[in-house]
C-alpha positions as CSV (number, residue, x, y, z in Angstrom):
1,M,-47.1,-51.7,9.5
2,S,-50.5,-54.5,8.9
3,A,-48.8,-58.1,8.9
4,N,-49.6,-61.1,10.3
5,H,-47.0,-62.1,13.0
6,E,-48.1,-66.1,13.2
7,H,-45.6,-68.6,12.4
8,S,-47.6,-71.4,10.5
9,D,-46.7,-74.8,9.8
10,G,-47.8,-74.4,6.4
11,G,-48.7,-77.7,5.5
12,N,-46.3,-80.5,5.3
13,G,-43.7,-78.0,5.9
14,M,-42.3,-76.3,9.6
15,S,-41.8,-72.7,9.8
16,W,-38.4,-71.5,10.6
17,K,-39.1,-70.8,14.7
18,R,-40.0,-74.7,15.2
19,L,-37.3,-76.2,13.1
20,I,-34.2,-73.7,15.0
21,L,-35.6,-74.6,18.3
22,A,-35.9,-78.8,18.3
23,G,-37.5,-80.1,20.9
24,I,-39.5,-77.3,22.1
25,S,-42.8,-76.5,21.6
26,I,-43.6,-72.7,20.4
27,A,-47.2,-71.6,21.0
28,V,-47.3,-68.3,18.8
29,W,-50.2,-66.1,19.6
30,S,-50.2,-63.1,17.3
31,F,-50.7,-59.7,19.6
32,I,-52.0,-58.4,16.1
33,Q,-54.9,-60.3,15.4
34,P,-58.7,-60.1,14.4
35,L,-60.6,-58.2,16.7
36,P,-63.3,-60.2,18.0
37,A,-66.4,-60.7,15.8
38,S,-68.8,-60.0,18.6
39,A,-66.9,-56.6,19.0
40,Q,-67.0,-55.9,15.3
41,H,-70.1,-53.5,15.0
42,G,-71.0,-50.5,17.9
43,G,-68.8,-48.2,19.5
44,G,-65.3,-47.6,20.8
45,G,-63.6,-46.5,23.3
46,A,-61.1,-47.3,26.1
47,G,-61.4,-51.1,26.6
48,A,-64.4,-51.8,24.2
49,G,-64.3,-54.6,22.2
50,G,-64.1,-51.9,19.4
51,G,-65.6,-52.5,15.2
52,G,-64.6,-53.6,11.7
53,F,-63.8,-51.8,8.6
54,G,-66.1,-50.8,5.4
55,I,-69.0,-49.9,7.8
56,A,-71.1,-47.0,6.6
57,N,-71.6,-44.4,9.1
58,P,-74.8,-44.5,10.2
59,G,-75.1,-40.8,10.4
60,S,-74.5,-39.9,7.1
61,S,-76.4,-40.1,3.9
62,D,-73.3,-40.8,2.3
63,T,-73.4,-44.4,2.7
64,V,-70.1,-45.4,0.8
65,T,-67.2,-43.1,1.6
66,Q,-67.6,-43.1,5.1
67,R,-64.8,-45.9,6.8
68,R,-64.2,-46.6,10.3
69,W,-60.8,-47.1,11.1
70,I,-59.8,-48.5,14.6
71,V,-56.9,-48.3,16.4
72,A,-57.0,-50.7,19.2
73,G,-54.2,-52.3,20.9
74,M,-52.5,-53.6,24.3
75,V,-50.0,-52.5,26.4
76,T,-47.8,-55.0,28.4
77,T,-44.8,-55.1,30.5
78,L,-41.7,-57.1,29.0
79,G,-43.4,-60.2,29.9
80,G,-46.2,-59.8,28.8
81,D,-48.6,-58.5,31.6
82,P,-50.7,-55.6,31.0
83,I,-49.6,-52.6,31.9
84,S,-53.2,-50.8,33.5
85,G,-53.3,-46.6,33.6
86,A,-51.0,-46.3,30.8
87,T,-51.3,-42.9,28.6
88,V,-51.7,-44.0,24.5
89,V,-51.2,-40.6,22.3
90,V,-52.8,-41.6,19.0
91,K,-51.3,-38.9,16.4
92,A,-53.5,-39.5,12.7
93,N,-51.8,-38.8,9.9
94,I,-55.3,-37.0,8.3
95,P,-56.4,-33.8,7.1
96,G,-57.3,-31.5,10.3
97,G,-55.1,-33.4,12.4
98,G,-56.1,-36.5,14.5
99,R,-54.3,-36.4,17.9
100,K,-56.4,-38.3,20.4
101,S,-54.6,-39.2,24.3
102,L,-56.1,-42.5,25.5
103,R,-55.7,-44.5,28.8
104,T,-55.6,-48.1,29.0
105,D,-58.1,-50.5,31.1
106,I,-57.0,-52.5,34.0
107,Q,-56.2,-55.4,31.1
108,G,-53.8,-53.5,29.2
109,R,-56.0,-52.6,26.9
110,F,-57.1,-48.9,24.6
111,T,-59.1,-48.5,21.5
112,T,-60.7,-45.6,19.6
113,D,-61.8,-44.9,16.2
114,Y,-62.0,-42.3,12.9
115,W,-64.4,-42.2,10.5
116,L,-63.4,-40.9,7.3
117,N,-64.2,-40.5,3.6
118,V,-62.5,-43.0,1.8
119,N,-62.0,-40.8,-1.3
120,A,-59.9,-37.9,0.6
121,V,-58.2,-41.0,2.7
122,G,-57.4,-44.2,1.4
123,E,-54.9,-45.3,3.6
124,F,-54.6,-44.6,7.6
125,R,-51.5,-44.0,9.2
126,A,-50.9,-43.3,12.5
127,Q,-48.5,-43.1,15.1
128,L,-49.0,-44.3,18.9
129,E,-47.3,-43.4,22.1
130,A,-47.4,-44.9,25.0
131,F,-45.9,-44.1,28.1
132,K,-45.9,-44.5,32.1
133,K,-43.7,-42.8,34.6
134,G,-41.2,-45.1,35.3
135,S,-41.1,-46.4,31.5
136,P,-39.5,-45.0,28.7
137,K,-41.8,-43.7,26.0
138,S,-42.5,-46.8,23.3
139,Y,-43.4,-45.9,19.5
140,V,-45.9,-47.8,17.4
141,V,-46.9,-47.1,13.2
142,V,-50.1,-48.3,12.7
143,D,-50.4,-48.5,8.6
144,M,-54.0,-50.0,7.8
145,R,-55.7,-49.6,3.9
146,P,-59.4,-50.7,3.2
147,A,-59.5,-54.2,2.9
148,D,-57.4,-54.5,6.2
149,R,-59.7,-56.4,9.1
150,A,-59.7,-54.9,12.1
151,Q,-56.4,-55.5,14.3
152,R,-55.0,-55.1,17.7
153,F,-51.5,-53.5,18.2
154,P,-49.2,-54.3,21.1
155,I,-47.0,-52.1,22.7
156,T,-44.6,-53.3,24.5
157,L,-43.0,-50.7,28.0
158,L,-39.8,-51.7,29.4
159,D,-39.5,-51.2,33.3
160,G,-36.7,-48.1,33.6
161,D,-33.4,-48.4,32.2
162,D,-31.7,-51.2,30.2
163,D,-30.8,-54.4,32.0
164,P,-27.1,-54.7,32.9
165,T,-27.1,-58.4,32.7
166,M,-28.3,-57.9,29.3
167,L,-26.7,-56.4,25.9
168,S,-27.8,-52.6,25.7
169,R,-29.8,-52.0,23.2
170,A,-27.3,-48.7,22.3
171,D,-24.7,-51.5,22.4
172,L,-26.7,-53.7,19.7
173,I,-27.3,-51.0,17.4
174,S,-24.5,-49.4,17.6
175,T,-23.1,-52.8,16.0
176,L,-25.4,-54.2,13.7
177,A,-26.1,-51.1,12.2
178,A,-22.7,-50.5,10.7
179,R,-23.0,-53.7,8.9
180,L,-26.4,-53.0,7.9
181,Q,-25.3,-49.8,6.1
182,A,-22.8,-51.2,4.1
183,K,-25.1,-54.0,3.2
184,A,-27.9,-51.6,2.3
185,A,-25.4,-49.1,-0.1
186,T,-25.7,-51.9,-2.3
187,A,-29.7,-52.4,-2.9
188,E,-31.7,-51.3,-5.5
189,L,-33.5,-48.4,-4.3
190,S,-34.7,-45.8,-5.8
191,P,-33.6,-42.4,-5.0
192,S,-36.3,-41.0,-3.3
193,G,-35.9,-45.0,-1.7
194,R,-32.3,-43.6,-0.5
195,R,-33.5,-40.2,0.5
196,A,-35.9,-41.8,3.2
197,Y,-33.7,-44.2,3.9
198,A,-30.6,-41.9,4.5
199,K,-33.2,-39.9,6.5
200,G,-34.4,-42.2,8.7
201,L,-31.0,-43.4,9.1
202,E,-30.1,-40.1,10.7
203,E,-33.0,-40.2,13.1
204,F,-32.7,-43.3,14.1
205,L,-28.9,-43.5,14.6
206,D,-27.5,-39.5,14.7
207,Q,-29.9,-37.8,16.6
208,H,-31.3,-40.9,18.2
209,H,-35.2,-39.4,17.6
210,V,-36.3,-43.3,16.9
211,D,-39.9,-42.3,16.9
212,Q,-38.9,-39.6,14.1
213,A,-37.2,-42.8,12.3
214,L,-40.0,-45.2,12.1
215,I,-41.9,-43.8,9.4
216,P,-39.4,-43.2,6.6
217,L,-37.7,-46.6,7.4
218,T,-41.1,-48.5,7.2
219,D,-42.2,-46.9,3.8
220,V,-38.9,-47.7,2.4
221,V,-39.9,-51.2,3.4
222,R,-42.9,-51.3,2.0
223,R,-42.3,-49.6,-1.4
224,N,-38.5,-51.5,-1.7
225,P,-39.8,-55.7,0.4
226,S,-36.5,-57.0,-1.4
227,C,-33.8,-54.7,0.7
228,L,-33.5,-57.0,3.4
229,P,-30.8,-55.0,5.0
230,C,-33.6,-52.1,4.7
231,R,-36.1,-54.8,7.0
232,T,-33.6,-55.8,9.5
233,M,-32.5,-52.1,10.0
234,L,-36.5,-51.5,10.6
235,G,-36.6,-54.1,13.0
236,L,-33.8,-53.0,15.2
237,A,-35.8,-49.3,15.2
238,Q,-38.9,-51.4,16.2
239,F,-37.1,-53.3,18.9
240,D,-35.7,-50.0,19.9
241,S,-39.1,-48.0,20.1
242,G,-41.1,-50.7,21.5
243,D,-42.9,-52.3,18.7
244,W,-41.3,-55.9,19.8
245,V,-43.8,-58.0,17.4
246,N,-43.2,-55.8,14.4
247,A,-39.1,-56.6,15.0
248,E,-40.0,-60.2,15.8
249,H,-42.0,-59.9,12.5
250,N,-38.9,-58.4,10.3
251,F,-36.2,-60.4,11.3
252,T,-37.8,-63.6,10.7
253,G,-39.3,-62.3,7.7
254,V,-35.2,-61.6,6.6
255,I,-34.3,-65.2,7.9
256,D,-36.4,-66.7,6.1
257,A,-35.9,-64.9,3.0
258,N,-32.1,-66.0,3.8
259,E,-32.7,-69.7,4.2
260,K,-34.7,-69.7,0.4
261,G,-31.9,-68.1,-1.5
262,E,-33.7,-64.8,-2.0
263,S,-30.0,-63.6,-0.7
264,A,-26.9,-64.1,0.3
265,A,-27.2,-65.6,4.1
266,S,-27.0,-63.0,6.5
267,P,-26.2,-62.9,10.5
268,E,-27.4,-59.8,11.5
269,P,-31.2,-60.6,11.8
270,L,-30.3,-63.6,13.7
271,I,-28.1,-62.2,16.2
272,A,-30.8,-59.6,16.5
273,Y,-33.1,-61.8,17.2
274,G,-31.5,-63.5,19.4
275,E,-31.4,-60.8,21.6
276,L,-34.5,-59.8,21.9
277,E,-34.9,-63.7,23.1
278,S,-32.9,-63.2,25.8
279,W,-34.2,-59.5,26.5
280,R,-37.8,-61.7,26.9
281,H,-35.6,-63.7,29.6
282,Q,-35.7,-67.1,26.7
283,P,-32.3,-67.9,27.1
284,G,-32.8,-71.2,25.7
285,V,-34.4,-70.3,23.3
286,A,-31.7,-67.2,22.4
287,A,-28.7,-69.6,22.3
288,G,-31.0,-72.0,19.4
289,I,-30.6,-68.6,17.9
290,F,-27.2,-67.6,18.3
291,L,-26.0,-71.2,17.2
292,K,-28.0,-70.2,13.9
293,A,-25.7,-67.1,13.3
294,L,-22.6,-68.9,14.1
295,Q,-23.4,-71.6,11.2
296,I,-23.6,-68.9,8.6
297,A,-20.3,-66.5,10.5
298,P,-18.3,-69.2,13.0
299,Q,-16.2,-66.2,14.2
300,D,-18.9,-63.3,14.2
301,P,-17.4,-62.2,17.8
302,L,-20.9,-60.4,18.8
303,A,-22.8,-63.9,18.4
304,L,-20.3,-65.5,20.4
305,Q,-20.7,-63.4,22.9
306,E,-23.8,-63.3,23.2
307,L,-24.2,-67.3,23.0
308,G,-21.9,-67.0,26.1
309,R,-23.8,-65.2,27.9
310,S,-27.2,-67.2,26.9
311,Q,-25.3,-70.0,28.7
312,M,-24.1,-67.6,32.0
313,Q,-28.5,-67.2,32.1
314,L,-28.7,-70.9,32.2
315,Q,-25.4,-71.1,34.6
316,N,-23.9,-73.1,32.5
317,W,-20.8,-71.6,33.4
318,Q,-18.1,-74.0,31.7
319,G,-19.8,-73.6,28.1
320,A,-20.3,-69.6,28.9
321,D,-16.7,-69.7,29.4
322,V,-15.8,-71.8,26.4
323,Y,-18.0,-69.3,24.0
324,L,-16.6,-66.3,25.4
325,E,-12.9,-67.6,25.1
326,K,-13.7,-67.8,21.5
327,A,-15.3,-64.1,21.5
328,L,-12.5,-62.6,22.5
329,E,-10.3,-64.4,20.0
330,A,-12.7,-63.2,17.4
331,G,-12.0,-59.6,18.4
332,A,-15.1,-59.0,20.9
333,G,-14.6,-56.0,23.4
334,A,-14.9,-55.2,27.2
335,E,-18.2,-56.9,27.7
336,A,-17.5,-60.1,26.8
337,R,-14.0,-59.9,28.9
338,F,-16.3,-59.2,31.6
339,L,-18.9,-61.8,31.3
340,R,-15.9,-64.1,31.2
341,T,-15.1,-62.4,34.2
342,R,-18.3,-63.5,35.7
343,A,-18.4,-66.9,33.6
344,L,-15.1,-68.1,35.7
345,L,-16.2,-66.7,39.0
346,G,-19.3,-69.2,38.4
347,E,-16.9,-71.9,37.2
348,G,-15.2,-71.5,40.9
349,F,-11.8,-70.0,39.7
350,G,-11.4,-66.9,41.5
351,I,-7.6,-66.3,40.9
352,A,-8.5,-66.6,36.7
353,A,-11.1,-64.2,38.0
354,S,-9.2,-62.1,39.1
355,K,-7.1,-61.7,36.7
356,E,-9.7,-61.2,33.8
357,M,-11.3,-58.5,36.1
358,A,-7.7,-56.7,35.8
359,S,-7.8,-56.8,32.0
360,Y,-11.2,-54.9,31.8
361,L,-10.8,-52.7,34.0
362,N,-7.2,-51.8,32.1
363,G,-6.4,-49.7,34.4
364,R,-9.4,-47.9,35.6
365,D,-10.4,-47.3,39.0
366,L,-13.0,-49.5,40.6
367,K,-15.1,-47.3,42.4
368,T,-15.8,-45.4,39.1
369,M,-17.5,-48.6,38.1
370,P,-21.1,-49.5,38.4
371,V,-22.5,-50.6,41.2
372,F,-22.6,-54.5,39.9
373,V,-19.1,-54.2,38.6
374,R,-18.1,-53.5,41.6
375,Q,-20.4,-56.5,43.5
376,V,-18.8,-59.1,40.9
377,S,-15.0,-57.9,42.5
378,T,-16.4,-58.4,46.1
379,L,-17.5,-61.6,44.9
380,I,-13.7,-62.6,43.3
381,E,-12.0,-61.5,46.2
382,E,-14.4,-63.7,48.3
383,R,-13.5,-66.7,45.8
384,K,-10.1,-65.5,46.2
385,R,-9.9,-66.2,49.9
386,L,-11.4,-69.5,49.3
387,E,-8.8,-70.5,47.1
388,E,-6.2,-70.1,49.6
389,S,-7.8,-72.3,51.8
390,Y,-7.9,-75.1,49.6
391,A,-4.6,-74.1,48.3
392,K,-3.5,-75.2,51.8
393,V,-5.0,-78.7,51.4
394,R,-2.8,-81.4,49.2
395,P,-5.0,-83.8,48.0
396,E,-2.9,-86.6,48.7
397,D,-2.6,-86.3,51.9
398,V,-6.3,-86.1,52.5
399,V,-6.2,-89.6,50.6
400,R,-3.6,-91.0,52.9
401,T,-5.6,-90.1,56.3
402,M,-8.4,-92.2,55.1
403,T,-6.8,-95.4,54.6
404,D,-6.8,-95.9,58.1
405,P,-10.5,-97.1,59.3
406,R,-10.6,-95.6,62.6
407,Q,-10.9,-92.1,60.7
408,E,-14.1,-93.6,58.9
409,P,-16.1,-95.8,62.2
410,R,-19.4,-95.9,60.1
411,D,-18.1,-97.4,56.8
412,L,-15.2,-98.7,57.3
413,Q,-15.8,-101.7,59.6
414,G,-14.8,-105.0,58.2
415,L,-12.7,-103.7,55.6
416,E,-9.8,-106.3,54.4
417,T,-6.7,-102.9,54.1
418,A,-5.0,-103.5,50.8
419,T,-1.1,-104.0,51.0
420,D,-0.2,-102.1,47.8
421,Q,-1.5,-99.6,45.6
422,S,-1.0,-101.9,41.9
423,P,-5.1,-102.8,41.8
424,L,-5.5,-99.2,41.7
425,P,-5.0,-98.4,37.7
426,S,-7.1,-101.3,36.4
427,I,-10.0,-100.3,38.9
428,L,-10.3,-96.8,37.5
429,A,-10.0,-98.3,34.3
430,A,-12.8,-100.1,34.5
431,V,-15.1,-98.0,36.3
432,G,-14.5,-94.9,33.7
433,K,-15.3,-97.4,30.9
434,N,-18.6,-97.8,32.5
435,V,-19.4,-93.7,33.8
436,G,-18.0,-93.4,30.0
437,E,-20.7,-95.3,28.2
438,F,-23.4,-94.5,31.1
439,L,-23.1,-91.3,29.5
440,G,-23.0,-92.6,26.3
441,N,-26.1,-94.7,26.1
442,F,-28.3,-92.9,28.8
443,P,-31.6,-92.7,28.0
444,N,-33.9,-89.5,29.2
445,T,-35.4,-91.4,32.3
446,S,-37.4,-89.7,35.2
447,S,-38.5,-91.5,38.2
448,L,-40.8,-90.9,41.5
449,E,-39.0,-88.4,44.1
450,Q,-39.6,-88.2,47.6
451,V,-38.2,-85.9,49.8
452,R,-38.1,-85.6,53.3
453,Q,-36.3,-82.2,54.5
454,E,-35.6,-82.5,58.0
455,K,-34.1,-80.0,60.7
456,L,-31.8,-81.8,63.1
457,R,-31.8,-81.0,67.2
458,Y,-29.1,-82.1,69.8
459,M,-27.0,-84.8,69.1
460,G,-28.8,-85.5,65.3
461,A,-32.6,-86.0,67.1
462,V,-35.1,-85.2,64.1
463,G,-37.0,-81.9,64.9
464,K,-39.3,-80.5,62.1
465,T,-39.8,-82.3,58.8
466,R,-41.2,-82.0,55.1
467,D,-42.2,-84.3,52.5
468,Q,-42.3,-83.3,48.7
469,D,-43.0,-85.7,46.1
470,F,-42.0,-85.1,42.0
471,R,-41.4,-86.1,39.0
472,Y,-38.0,-86.8,38.9
473,L,-36.2,-86.2,34.7
474,C,-33.0,-86.5,34.0
475,F,-31.3,-86.0,30.7
476,A,-26.9,-86.5,29.7
477,P,-27.0,-84.4,26.9
478,T,-23.4,-84.0,25.2
479,E,-21.7,-80.9,25.3
480,V,-18.4,-79.1,23.7
481,W,-17.2,-78.3,27.2
482,G,-17.7,-81.8,28.5
483,P,-19.8,-84.7,30.2
484,T,-22.7,-83.2,32.3
485,F,-26.2,-83.8,33.4
486,T,-29.8,-81.5,33.0
487,E,-32.3,-82.3,35.7
488,Y,-35.8,-81.4,35.9
489,R,-38.7,-82.3,38.5
490,L,-42.2,-81.7,37.6
491,D,-45.3,-81.4,39.7
492,S,-48.6,-83.7,40.1
493,A,-49.5,-81.7,37.3
494,G,-46.8,-82.4,35.0
495,S,-45.8,-78.5,35.4
496,P,-42.1,-77.7,36.5
497,G,-41.9,-78.0,40.2
498,A,-39.2,-76.9,42.7
499,L,-38.4,-78.1,46.1
500,T,-39.4,-75.7,48.7
501,G,-39.2,-74.9,52.3
502,L,-36.2,-72.2,52.0
503,S,-37.9,-69.5,54.0
504,E,-38.9,-72.0,56.5
505,G,-35.2,-72.6,57.4
506,F,-34.9,-76.2,55.4
507,M,-32.4,-77.3,52.7
508,L,-32.7,-77.8,48.9
509,T,-30.8,-80.3,47.3
510,S,-30.6,-81.5,43.9
511,G,-28.4,-82.4,41.4
512,F,-27.1,-86.5,42.6
513,A,-26.9,-88.1,38.5
514,A,-23.6,-86.1,37.7
515,T,-21.7,-87.3,41.0
516,S,-20.2,-90.1,39.0
517,L,-18.2,-87.7,37.0
518,L,-15.9,-87.7,39.1
519,F,-14.6,-91.1,37.6
520,H,-15.0,-90.4,33.9
521,P,-12.2,-90.9,31.7
522,A,-11.6,-86.9,30.9
523,L,-11.4,-86.2,34.6
524,Q,-10.1,-88.4,36.6
525,S,-6.8,-86.8,35.9
526,H,-8.4,-83.7,37.9
527,T,-8.7,-86.4,41.0
528,V,-6.3,-88.2,43.5
529,F,-7.4,-91.7,44.1
530,R,-6.1,-94.5,47.1
531,Y,-7.1,-98.0,46.8
532,L,-8.4,-99.2,50.5
533,G,-9.1,-102.8,49.9
534,R,-12.3,-104.8,49.8
535,Q,-15.1,-104.4,51.6
536,K,-18.7,-106.5,52.3
537,L,-21.6,-104.2,51.1
538,N,-25.2,-105.7,51.1
539,G,-23.8,-109.0,50.7
540,R,-21.8,-108.4,47.7
541,D,-17.8,-107.7,47.5
542,S,-16.7,-104.4,46.6
543,F,-13.6,-102.7,45.7
544,V,-12.9,-99.3,48.1
545,L,-11.3,-96.2,47.3
546,A,-10.8,-93.3,48.4
547,F,-10.7,-90.2,46.7
548,A,-9.9,-86.0,47.2
549,Q,-10.1,-83.8,44.3
550,D,-7.5,-81.2,43.3
551,P,-8.4,-77.8,43.4
552,A,-5.7,-77.1,41.3
553,K,-6.9,-79.1,38.6
554,A,-10.1,-79.9,38.7
555,R,-13.6,-78.6,38.0
556,S,-16.0,-78.2,40.9
557,I,-19.4,-80.4,40.4
558,S,-21.0,-79.3,43.7
559,M,-22.2,-76.2,44.6
560,F,-23.4,-74.1,47.8
561,A,-25.5,-71.6,47.3
562,W,-27.4,-68.7,50.6
563,G,-29.3,-66.0,49.9
564,D,-27.9,-64.7,46.5
565,Q,-24.1,-66.2,47.1
566,R,-23.0,-69.0,45.6
567,V,-19.7,-71.4,46.0
568,E,-18.2,-74.4,44.2
569,L,-17.4,-76.5,46.4
570,F,-14.3,-79.4,46.2
571,L,-15.0,-83.0,47.4
572,R,-13.0,-86.2,49.0
573,G,-14.8,-89.1,49.8
574,L,-15.1,-93.0,49.1
575,A,-16.9,-95.1,46.9
576,W,-17.4,-98.7,46.8
577,V,-17.2,-100.5,43.4
578,D,-18.5,-104.0,43.0
579,T,-15.8,-106.7,42.2
580,E,-17.6,-108.0,39.1
581,S,-19.4,-105.6,37.1
582,Y,-17.1,-102.3,38.1
583,Q,-20.2,-100.9,38.7
584,I,-20.5,-98.1,41.8
585,V,-23.0,-99.3,43.9
586,R,-22.1,-96.2,46.7
587,I,-20.6,-93.2,46.7
588,R,-20.1,-90.9,49.8
589,T,-18.8,-87.6,49.5
590,D,-17.4,-84.6,52.1
591,L,-16.0,-81.5,52.0
592,L,-12.2,-81.3,50.8
593,T,-11.6,-79.4,54.0
594,P,-14.0,-77.3,56.2
595,L,-14.9,-73.8,54.8
596,P,-14.8,-71.1,58.3
597,E,-15.0,-68.2,55.9
598,I,-18.7,-69.2,54.7
599,S,-19.7,-71.0,57.7
600,L,-19.6,-74.3,56.1
601,N,-18.1,-77.1,58.6
602,E,-19.6,-80.2,57.5
603,E,-21.9,-81.3,53.9
604,T,-22.3,-84.5,53.4
605,T,-23.9,-87.0,50.8
606,D,-24.1,-90.3,50.3
607,I,-25.7,-91.8,47.3
608,D,-26.7,-95.9,47.4
609,L,-27.1,-97.1,43.7
610,S,-28.9,-99.8,42.4
611,E,-29.2,-101.5,38.6
612,V,-32.2,-100.7,37.0
613,H,-33.3,-101.9,33.5
614,F,-36.2,-100.6,31.2
615,N,-38.6,-102.3,28.3
616,R,-37.1,-100.3,25.7
617,V,-33.6,-100.2,26.8
618,A,-31.8,-103.7,26.6
619,Q,-28.4,-102.1,28.8
620,G,-29.2,-102.0,32.6
621,F,-27.8,-98.2,34.4
622,W,-27.2,-97.7,37.7
623,L,-28.9,-95.1,39.3
624,P,-29.4,-93.1,42.7
625,Q,-32.0,-94.7,44.9
626,Q,-31.6,-93.3,48.4
627,V,-29.8,-89.8,48.7
628,T,-28.8,-88.4,52.0
629,V,-27.4,-84.8,52.5
630,T,-26.4,-83.7,55.6
631,V,-25.3,-80.0,56.2
632,A,-23.8,-78.4,59.3
633,W,-23.7,-74.6,58.5
634,K,-24.2,-71.9,60.8
635,G,-24.6,-73.4,63.4
636,R,-27.6,-75.1,62.3
637,L,-27.8,-79.0,61.2
638,L,-30.2,-80.2,58.3
639,R,-30.7,-82.9,56.4
640,N,-32.7,-84.4,53.4
641,I,-33.5,-87.9,52.3
642,H,-34.5,-88.5,48.6
643,K,-35.3,-92.0,47.4
644,Y,-36.8,-92.8,43.9
645,S,-38.7,-95.3,42.6
646,D,-40.8,-96.0,39.3
647,F,-37.9,-95.4,36.8
648,K,-39.2,-94.9,33.4
649,V,-38.0,-94.0,29.9
650,F,-39.7,-91.0,27.5
651,Q,-38.8,-89.3,24.6
652,V,-38.4,-85.5,23.9
653,N,-39.9,-84.6,20.5
654,S,-40.2,-81.8,18.2
655,T,-43.5,-81.0,19.8
656,E,-42.5,-81.0,23.0
657,K,-40.6,-77.8,25.8
658,T,-37.6,-79.4,27.2
659,S,-38.0,-76.3,29.8
660,N,-41.7,-78.2,30.5
661,P,-41.5,-82.1,29.4
662,K,-44.4,-84.2,29.8
663,Q,-44.7,-87.1,32.3
664,P,-43.6,-90.6,30.3
665,D,-45.8,-92.7,30.4
666,S,-44.1,-96.1,30.0
667,K,-41.3,-97.9,31.2
């Protein structure tokens, strides 16, 4: 099918794709694009630039009827990387046959041409079949007419079998095809169109011959463009065949028609398009599309399930749990239950994850399940052992032991010990109010982050060090599952950056703005607090509070990871609260209890905060100025020191990618 896939703004309007992805700039480069002008004459051959249409055969006396039809394209991976050495078989539908076998060049490109009598061949059709060892075959239908300009046809080759972390194409197709068949049954198709559609469905759904299904389904859509379920079905077949550009073109075309009121709104093209973006490893983009589908059908179990999956890919475990629970309530099946098992594990709820896994297995022998299922089961058992360790700890006893200054000589010298706990409720209420207002009014901020990573020797002597600088961006988005923070690091060029040094034995640390969430009014009941008394801190009076999270109630705000393992940590600690403003000016957290199961003996985070004012915001915000993290793990002692300065406010608009925010340029 010949089609232009560029989504333009169209004058004063915005394309649909831009509208659903607020805050994300999409630079759409159509893989199907005109060949370079410099290559519109001359020979073909693999890797050549190709030529144009409507060129007379220089070796023929007939300058009217001979035309050159060019078939050119590129074979790429799912991520868009070129695949060299792939075989592309061109099967042209012309008298006498027109089969050609090509090989892609180092840029993944291929080119060939056909000189045909335009009176005998008014249009040109071919099917491209691409393959390489280790990858399933992909197919693309080429439909061109004399008036068409030269185009490049992209083909996507997947790397082996379906990714087990994604919804399989077979499950997507089986779920959506049944819905689309019912909707297409009422479409106005001619008898020949209905026969072609039935033929395409038989090959696609019954025989699983997607290569044989593409041409009849393409013919149906070409002759009946108003049959939107037919077009969505063709998009599914193209998605399955590796023709991802035309699949996207058909999905977004149906979505555009629905939004223009040309047909009743349908969630199916949105779900299919969202899944395509998931397979492209764009979970943030996919999430926006699934949310659009839920605006049309709020209880759609597949849309809820796949939105939950996108949140897992973003490591938003709590959000994933919320949507997957809704999917199960809406009637989703075993896939959603297994995903929720993983989400609960990600949240740190080993016992709950174990129960969900039992429901997923439903009596099946774990030994017969795929490897990735058995791996999750192993992680659940490890998490349950940690929960059993936490279950032995009483947070009330933890905070009670912290009332003795001798237990914390570094931090509680000069403490005026409290004689009773009566001031505690009012202190917590005032602090909670400040934390709630902080989250509600928090602007998008950036700061200069200077990080020193240290390996410590005996008695704390500093060994090897590593220094790195970043722009540190912090957002406080409002989510249905509760208060949260989103943070990014940018390098000096304004591109996404990351703290490095893990391969050299250093420690990677981030995410300190979220520590104050322990005092949020919605979360205070998850933690046990105790008022210790008053103490001078930097010349100012402060209340000192001890706290310990209750593992039976709390959601973890701290995570420890090594290799591909991760464990959510529960914390105890001390907080210093200014007696006049009730702002937290310092907070120190430690492990609720050492975790010998993972050889983690110490994890201490010490955060000093101060008030920051911005030119464009009247309110002041208490933000981390210096953070020191010390970890004792498997006989190693590591320390990271983070210093923050040059705080600024910035805006994110519809032309900026949230995954790659621009550096702010004004306070």
